[in-house]
N, CA, C and O of each residue as an XYZ file, in Angstrom:
560
protein
N      -5.027     -6.496     18.247
C      -4.827     -5.085     18.426
C      -5.810     -3.868     17.601
O      -6.073     -3.694     16.412
N      -6.212     -3.111     18.921
C      -7.341     -2.315     18.351
C      -6.286     -0.991     18.379
O      -5.931     -0.653     19.508
N      -5.661     -0.075     17.039
C      -5.193      1.223     17.428
C      -6.190      1.630     16.284
O      -6.933      1.091     15.463
N      -5.714      3.131     16.767
C      -6.868      4.284     16.083
C      -5.507      4.858     15.570
O      -4.406      4.913     16.117
N      -6.112      5.430     13.850
C      -4.920      5.958     13.151
C      -5.005      7.269     13.302
O      -6.093      7.396     13.865
N      -4.488      8.491     13.140
C      -5.126      9.723     13.070
C      -4.188     10.411     12.151
O      -3.038     10.678     12.502
N      -4.662     10.705     10.970
C      -4.187     10.918      9.895
C      -3.332     12.579      9.851
O      -2.936     13.025      8.775
N      -3.206     13.097     10.735
C      -2.808     14.477     10.671
C      -1.491     14.093     11.927
O      -0.622     14.945     12.110
N      -1.464     13.140     12.504
C      -0.414     12.868     13.416
C       0.409     11.598     13.566
O      -0.129     10.518     13.326
N       1.668     11.659     13.944
C       2.337      9.975     14.060
C       2.639     10.317     15.433
O       3.362     11.195     15.904
N       1.764      9.228     16.084
C       2.652      9.054     17.591
C       1.442     10.413     18.153
O       0.257     10.608     17.880
N       2.505     11.208     19.101
C       1.908     12.552     19.386
C       2.190     13.965     18.780
O       2.057     15.089     19.262
N       2.591     13.564     17.656
C       3.689     14.749     16.913
C       2.699     15.114     15.885
O       2.030     14.119     15.610
N       2.315     16.234     15.155
C       1.638     16.488     14.287
C       2.777     16.369     13.186
O       3.963     16.666     13.334
N       2.014     15.756     11.789
C       2.818     15.707     10.846
C       3.168     16.826     10.024
O       3.923     16.593      9.081
N       2.736     18.070     10.214
C       2.985     19.279      9.915
C       4.240     19.865     10.202
O       4.721     20.629      9.365
N       5.017     19.559     11.554
C       6.192     20.339     11.884
C       7.388     19.936     10.821
O       7.132     18.962     10.113
N       8.612     20.549     10.639
C       9.591     20.604      9.892
C      10.638     19.999     10.195
O      11.020     20.079     11.362
N      11.448     19.175      9.177
C      12.253     18.193      9.648
C      11.700     16.897      9.805
O      12.495     16.031     10.173
N      10.312     16.500      9.579
C       9.978     14.814      9.992
C      10.819     14.494      8.539
O      11.167     15.123      7.540
N      10.920     13.072      9.088
C      11.421     11.881      7.921
C      10.602     11.946      6.869
O      11.051     11.977      5.724
N       9.286     11.976      7.142
C       8.287     11.533      6.154
C       8.794     12.842      4.608
O       9.198     13.932      5.013
N       8.769     12.752      3.844
C       8.327     13.468      2.334
C       7.319     13.671      2.512
O       6.657     12.907      3.214
N       6.616     15.125      1.781
C       5.353     15.778      1.449
C       4.596     14.652      1.060
O       3.618     14.309      1.723
N       5.071     13.845     -0.285
C       4.436     13.190     -1.056
C       3.906     11.914     -0.118
O       2.742     11.520     -0.047
N       4.895     11.454      0.479
C       4.660     10.239      1.680
C       3.235     10.861      2.555
O       2.181     10.259      2.760
N       3.528     11.950      2.882
C       2.013     12.742      3.599
C       0.868     12.687      3.069
O      -0.220     12.363      3.545
N       1.244     13.106      1.801
C      -0.341     13.320      1.168
C      -0.763     12.175      0.863
O      -1.937     11.873      1.076
N       0.066     11.366      0.336
C      -0.753     10.005      0.170
C      -1.389      9.099      1.406
O      -2.086      8.104      1.204
N      -1.041      9.599      2.704
C      -1.308      8.815      3.840
C      -2.584      9.697      4.245
O      -3.546      9.209      4.838
N      -2.498     11.082      3.857
C      -3.763     11.784      4.357
C      -4.634     11.211      3.186
O      -5.285     10.235      3.560
N      -4.772     11.456      2.236
C      -5.464     11.258      1.052
C      -5.266     10.231      0.200
O      -5.037     10.663     -0.930
N      -5.259      9.136      0.259
C      -5.151      7.666     -0.431
C      -5.412      7.606     -1.461
O      -6.638      7.668     -1.556
N      -4.868      7.496     -2.547
C      -5.503      7.308     -4.120
C      -6.269      5.762     -3.946
O      -6.102      5.177     -2.875
N      -6.950      5.239     -4.816
C      -7.505      4.339     -5.373
C      -8.241      3.903     -3.851
O      -8.441      2.709     -4.074
N      -8.698      4.115     -2.618
C      -9.215      3.846     -1.270
C     -10.656      3.685     -1.646
O     -11.410      4.327     -2.379
N     -10.825      2.341     -0.709
C     -12.282      2.241     -0.963
C     -12.365      0.540     -1.457
O     -11.598      0.016     -2.264
N     -13.379     -0.062     -0.818
C     -13.897     -1.361     -1.182
C     -14.397     -1.597     -2.653
O     -15.427     -0.963     -2.880
N     -14.015     -2.218     -3.533
C     -14.409     -2.776     -4.599
C     -15.389     -3.579     -4.993
O     -15.058     -4.760     -5.101
N     -16.706     -3.261     -5.291
C     -18.188     -4.524     -5.490
C     -18.155     -5.805     -6.064
O     -18.540     -6.931     -5.748
N     -17.240     -4.975     -7.547
C     -16.945     -6.223     -8.616
C     -15.848     -6.473     -8.855
O     -15.499     -6.579    -10.031
N     -14.690     -6.699     -7.507
C     -13.608     -7.077     -8.018
C     -13.500     -8.265     -8.545
O     -14.438     -8.997     -8.232
N     -12.539     -8.844     -9.378
C     -12.025    -10.274     -9.749
C     -11.327    -10.962     -8.784
O     -11.636    -12.107     -8.454
N     -10.299    -10.278     -8.252
C      -9.748    -10.662     -6.953
C     -10.033    -10.009     -5.883
O     -10.730     -9.003     -5.752
N      -9.546    -10.534     -5.227
C      -9.473     -9.809     -3.499
C      -8.806    -10.739     -2.118
O      -9.127    -11.820     -1.624
N      -7.975     -9.956     -1.867
C      -6.786    -10.721     -0.780
C      -6.246     -9.347      0.227
O      -5.788     -8.250     -0.092
N      -6.610    -10.132      1.904
C      -6.129     -9.612      2.722
C      -5.067     -9.978      3.210
O      -4.886    -11.196      3.207
N      -3.708     -8.880      3.953
C      -3.197     -9.169      4.090
C      -3.112     -8.173      6.111
O      -3.887     -7.267      6.417
N      -2.073     -8.693      7.000
C      -2.179     -8.059      8.142
C      -0.596     -8.108      8.991
O      -0.230     -9.225      9.359
N       0.047     -7.266      9.201
C       1.119     -6.738      9.900
C       0.799     -6.859     11.457
O       0.364     -5.963     12.180
N       1.106     -8.136     11.800
C       1.007     -7.703     13.673
C       1.876     -6.689     14.392
O       1.526     -5.827     15.199
N       3.321     -7.032     13.836
C       3.911     -5.723     14.606
C       3.486     -4.409     14.651
O       3.651     -3.743     15.673
N       2.850     -3.866     13.462
C       2.391     -2.693     13.498
C       1.082     -2.239     13.515
O       0.703     -1.070     13.593
N       0.342     -3.369     13.428
C      -0.961     -3.258     13.324
C      -1.796     -3.252     11.958
O      -3.003     -3.479     11.870
N      -0.748     -2.887     10.703
C      -1.250     -2.582      9.453
C      -2.176     -3.480      8.918
O      -1.903     -4.539      9.483
N      -3.192     -3.694      8.094
C      -4.145     -4.036      7.318
C      -4.466     -3.522      6.186
O      -4.597     -2.306      6.047
N      -4.692     -4.656      4.915
C      -4.548     -3.802      3.672
C      -5.337     -4.887      2.918
O      -4.671     -5.915      2.801
N      -6.630     -4.957      2.344
C      -7.068     -5.723      1.344
C      -7.092     -4.860      0.150
O      -7.263     -3.641      0.193
N      -6.898     -5.614     -1.003
C      -6.578     -5.388     -2.446
C      -7.817     -5.904     -2.992
O      -8.611     -6.769     -2.622
N      -7.735     -4.973     -4.162
C      -9.541     -5.288     -5.048
C      -8.839     -4.987     -6.550
O      -8.480     -3.888     -6.973
N      -8.753     -6.267     -7.215
C      -8.409     -5.805     -8.603
C      -9.475     -6.447     -9.722
O     -10.025     -7.547     -9.681
N      -9.593     -5.317    -10.813
C     -10.249     -6.072    -11.684
C      -9.378     -6.178    -12.944
O      -8.746     -5.235    -13.419
N      -9.403     -7.097    -13.304
C      -8.215     -8.063    -14.348
C      -8.937     -7.918    -15.872
O     -10.028     -8.458    -16.059
N      -8.337     -7.236    -16.839
C      -8.830     -7.397    -18.143
C      -7.531     -7.775    -18.974
O      -6.466     -7.210    -18.722
N      -7.617     -8.611    -19.837
C      -6.386     -9.006    -21.016
C      -5.144     -8.966    -20.222
O      -4.229     -8.156    -20.373
N      -5.201     -9.856    -19.423
C      -4.195    -10.181    -18.094
C      -3.610     -8.394    -17.586
O      -2.462     -8.472    -17.147
N      -3.918     -7.561    -17.577
C      -4.005     -6.217    -17.047
C      -4.599     -6.255    -15.796
O      -5.224     -7.197    -15.308
N      -4.315     -4.943    -15.205
C      -5.343     -4.726    -14.135
C      -5.620     -3.515    -14.523
O      -4.791     -2.636    -14.757
N      -7.010     -3.413    -14.620
C      -7.557     -2.386    -15.248
C      -8.517     -1.452    -13.972
O      -9.145     -0.399    -14.075
N      -8.340     -2.169    -13.049
C      -8.785     -1.252    -11.760
C      -8.173     -2.079    -10.783
O      -7.906     -3.280    -10.797
N      -7.953     -0.920     -9.667
C      -7.513     -1.376     -8.178
C      -7.807     -0.674     -7.072
O      -7.230      0.388     -6.836
N      -8.583     -1.098     -6.402
C      -8.257     -0.286     -4.875
C      -7.869     -0.755     -3.690
O      -7.451     -1.908     -3.806
N      -7.833     -0.392     -2.712
C      -7.605     -1.058     -1.452
C      -8.308     -0.391     -0.117
O      -8.831      0.722     -0.173
N      -8.273     -1.097      0.964
C      -9.152     -0.655      1.891
C      -7.923     -1.184      3.083
O      -6.880     -1.718      2.707
N      -8.293     -0.896      4.790
C      -7.722     -1.045      5.625
C      -6.955      0.680      6.053
O      -7.183      1.788      5.566
N      -5.981      0.230      7.181
C      -5.689      1.028      8.162
C      -4.176      0.733      8.225
O      -3.594     -0.249      7.763
N      -3.698      1.706      8.842
C      -2.151      1.456      9.428
C      -1.414      2.915      9.525
O      -1.885      4.050      9.594
N      -0.027      2.413      9.502
C       0.885      3.737      9.785
C       0.823      4.575      8.247
O       0.301      4.222      7.189
N       1.582      5.821      8.601
C       1.922      6.326      7.763
C       2.590      5.690      6.509
O       2.315      6.200      5.423
N       3.510      4.539      6.550
C       4.556      4.426      5.683
C       3.663      3.150      5.102
O       4.106      3.009      3.963
N       2.927      2.437      5.249
C       1.891      0.972      4.965
C       1.221      1.802      4.492
O       2.019      1.954      3.567
N       0.313      2.641      4.222
C      -0.895      3.272      3.786
C      -0.446      4.179      2.203
O      -1.045      4.315      1.137
N       1.117      4.753      2.800
C       1.183      5.713      1.636
C       1.879      4.655      0.655
O       1.698      4.912     -0.536
N       2.554      3.646      0.899
C       3.290      2.950      0.060
C       1.878      1.997     -0.934
O       1.946      1.801     -2.147
N       1.063      1.676     -0.311
C      -0.223      0.892     -0.910
C      -0.596      2.226     -1.758
O      -0.388      2.235     -2.971
N      -1.009      3.064     -1.265
C      -1.667      4.323     -2.519
C      -0.512      4.560     -3.520
O      -0.820      4.684     -4.705
N       0.454      4.615     -3.249
C       1.380      4.936     -4.505
C       1.647      3.630     -5.482
O       1.679      3.709     -6.710
N       1.831      2.431     -4.735
C       1.465      1.157     -5.770
C       0.236      1.181     -6.574
O       0.238      0.739     -7.722
N      -0.700      1.621     -6.086
C      -2.304      1.728     -6.717
C      -1.847      2.561     -7.753
O      -2.345      2.164     -8.806
N      -1.136      3.522     -7.925
C      -0.980      4.392     -9.057
C       0.198      3.426     -9.913
O      -0.101      3.702    -11.074
N       1.180      2.604     -9.981
C       1.970      2.254    -10.323
C       1.705      1.270    -11.014
O       2.319      0.971    -12.039
N       0.555      0.513    -10.434
C       0.138     -0.930    -11.085
C      -1.018     -0.780    -11.979
O      -1.341     -1.703    -12.727
N      -1.685      0.379    -11.941
C      -3.069      0.308    -12.991
C      -2.429      0.168    -14.105
O      -1.253      0.473    -14.303
N      -3.367     -0.410    -15.051
C      -3.244     -0.938    -16.214
C      -1.800     -1.734    -17.010
O      -1.577     -1.976    -18.196
N      -0.937     -2.006    -15.665
C       0.109     -2.658    -16.065
C      -0.202     -4.089    -16.188
O      -1.232     -4.560    -15.706
N       0.840     -4.934    -16.951
C       0.145     -6.471    -17.037
C       0.644     -7.195    -16.195
O       1.863     -7.251    -16.037
N       0.165     -7.585    -15.799
C       0.282     -9.193    -14.541
C       1.835     -9.559    -14.439
O       2.545     -9.744    -13.451
N       2.084     -9.593    -15.660
C       3.566    -10.170    -15.723
C       4.694     -8.856    -15.307
O       5.812     -9.009    -14.814
N       4.228     -7.944    -15.560
C       4.993     -6.793    -15.324
C       5.227     -6.867    -13.441
O       6.311     -6.782    -12.864
N       3.780     -7.058    -12.756
C       3.592     -6.762    -11.144
C       4.191     -7.713    -10.760
O       5.114     -7.591     -9.955
N       3.806     -8.888    -11.248
C       5.041    -10.267    -10.489
C       6.021     -9.945    -10.708
O       6.668    -10.886    -10.247
N       6.995     -9.005    -11.251
C       8.241     -8.521    -11.632
C       8.709     -7.507    -10.457
O       9.880     -7.211    -10.221
N       7.766     -7.115     -9.885
C       8.173     -6.170     -8.694
C       8.574     -6.581     -7.169
O       8.014     -7.307     -6.347
N       9.744     -5.839     -7.132
C      10.465     -6.138     -6.093
C      10.628     -5.185     -4.457
O      10.156     -4.049     -4.414
N      11.174     -5.658     -3.475
C      11.385     -4.839     -2.810
C      11.945     -3.337     -3.297
O      11.362     -2.258     -3.190
N      13.249     -3.614     -3.862
C      13.908     -2.250     -4.429
C      12.871     -1.375     -5.383
O      13.045     -0.164     -5.520
N      11.964     -1.957     -5.923
C      11.265     -1.031     -6.609
C      10.255     -0.204     -5.565
O      10.147      1.012     -5.726
N       9.407     -0.966     -4.338
C       8.842     -0.175     -3.865
C       9.455      1.010     -2.746
O       8.901      2.016     -2.303
N      10.933      0.411     -2.468
C      12.221      1.291     -1.896
C      12.109      2.832     -2.837
O      11.733      3.915     -2.390
N      12.519      2.555     -4.122
C      12.859      3.268     -5.003
C      11.312      4.108     -5.112
O      11.615      5.300     -5.175
N      10.573      4.043     -5.135
C       8.872      4.523     -5.159
C       8.834      4.967     -4.360
O       8.470      6.099     -4.680
N       9.012      4.927     -2.892
C       8.987      5.763     -1.547
C      10.091      7.039     -1.438
O      10.016      8.118     -0.850
N      10.952      6.545     -2.113
C      11.695      7.923     -1.814
C      12.504      8.222     -0.519
O      13.229      9.206     -0.370
N      12.321      7.410      0.239
C      13.288      8.066      1.979
C      14.049      6.514      1.958
O      13.945      5.429      1.385
N      14.711      7.061      2.784
C      15.144      5.688      3.760
C      14.188      4.964      4.680
O      13.544      5.575      5.533
N      14.099      3.643      4.498
C      13.347      2.954      5.394
C      14.229      2.188      6.074
O      15.149      1.639      5.468
N      14.070      2.049      7.415
C      14.411      1.401      8.285
C      14.075     -0.187      8.226
O      13.056     -0.667      7.729
N      15.052     -0.847      8.784
C      14.774     -2.462      9.589
C      13.452     -2.430     10.034
O      12.705     -3.241      9.487
N      12.840     -1.502     11.119
C      11.642     -1.392     11.418
C      10.419     -1.492     10.901
O       9.474     -2.132     11.362
N      10.464     -0.730      9.762
C       9.457      0.162      8.916
C       9.552     -0.580      7.303
O       9.019     -0.078      6.313
N      10.362     -1.892      7.292
C      10.241     -2.463      6.072
C       9.264     -3.539      5.715
O       9.120     -4.041      4.600
N       8.559     -3.849      6.902
C       7.521     -4.676      6.570
C       6.327     -3.866      6.403
O       5.541     -4.364      5.597
N       5.959     -2.790      6.908
C       5.180     -1.758      6.588
C       5.229     -1.408      5.336
O       4.219     -1.245      4.651
N       6.695     -1.226      4.823
C       6.641     -0.354      3.599
C       6.468     -1.498      2.196
O       6.324     -1.218      1.006
N       6.551     -2.903      2.894
C       6.419     -3.879      1.837
C       5.102     -4.495      1.573
O       4.852     -5.127      0.546
N       4.108     -4.249      2.725
C       2.809     -5.146      3.135
C       2.103     -5.114      1.784
O       1.578     -6.114      1.295
N       2.119     -3.842      1.173
C       1.144     -3.624      0.117
C       1.625     -4.617     -1.322
O       0.873     -5.305     -2.012
N       2.761     -4.464     -1.445
C       3.436     -5.212     -2.687
C       3.450     -6.909     -2.675
O       3.381     -7.666     -3.643
N       3.578     -7.285     -1.029
C       3.035     -8.734     -0.371
C       1.646     -9.113     -0.701
O       1.395    -10.257     -1.081
N       0.767     -8.248     -0.579
C      -0.538     -8.426     -0.451
C      -0.714     -8.718     -2.168
O      -1.123     -9.823     -2.525
N      -0.406     -7.743     -3.109
C      -0.442     -7.729     -4.388
C      -0.094     -8.829     -4.908
O      -0.782     -9.317     -5.804
N       0.870     -9.350     -4.522
C       1.405    -10.237     -5.193
C       0.855    -11.787     -4.771
O       0.960    -12.809     -5.449
N       0.192    -11.621     -3.341
C      -0.437    -12.863     -3.199
C      -1.817    -12.675     -3.592
O      -2.535    -13.673     -3.529
N      -2.405    -11.410     -4.050
C      -3.956    -11.481     -4.297
C      -3.731    -12.188     -6.141
O      -4.377    -13.124     -6.613
N      -2.835    -11.525     -6.724
C      -2.206    -12.030     -8.143
C      -2.200    -13.719     -8.414
O      -2.481    -14.330     -9.445
N      -1.795    -14.196     -7.162
C      -1.233    -15.629     -7.267
C      -2.600    -16.456     -7.313
O      -2.686    -17.519     -7.928
N      -3.591    -15.917     -6.657
C      -4.966    -16.530     -6.863
C      -5.503    -17.196     -8.501
O      -6.155    -18.218     -8.715
N      -5.017    -16.310     -9.368
C      -5.054    -16.287    -10.590
C      -4.710    -17.944    -11.134
O      -5.452    -18.669    -11.795
N      -3.477    -18.212    -10.663
C      -2.874    -19.543    -10.918
C      -2.847    -20.672    -10.072
O      -2.060    -21.607    -10.216
N      -3.777    -20.579     -9.116
C      -4.382    -21.637     -7.902
C      -5.670    -21.669     -8.549
O      -6.585    -22.338     -8.069
């Protein structure tokens, strides 16, 4: 699937119209994602893809003393997947691997702060899935 994403629109509607389901925080993270870009000296790297929406995320991690000392991501996708990943990078940077491994669906939904329907659930959780699989490389 070759999908082009415009960070100022969802579908054919501009993101700035009042009454949008997305909170301003999500839109900010989508338009200007934190920790976005490849990390050339990453200790760990993992890529996941959501075929339902076309979302793609690659996570890059630096690990020091069992903590995530640095994190970045690259990829593309819908507002929910990209904003959730951006917010997740802020949440986990500096945290222990053990703490990150304990993160679950409910933590991500609370972090997003909006209701996420069943159709967008995989989008919202793609970053967490990618992060957990990336960290799983440590024990394999």
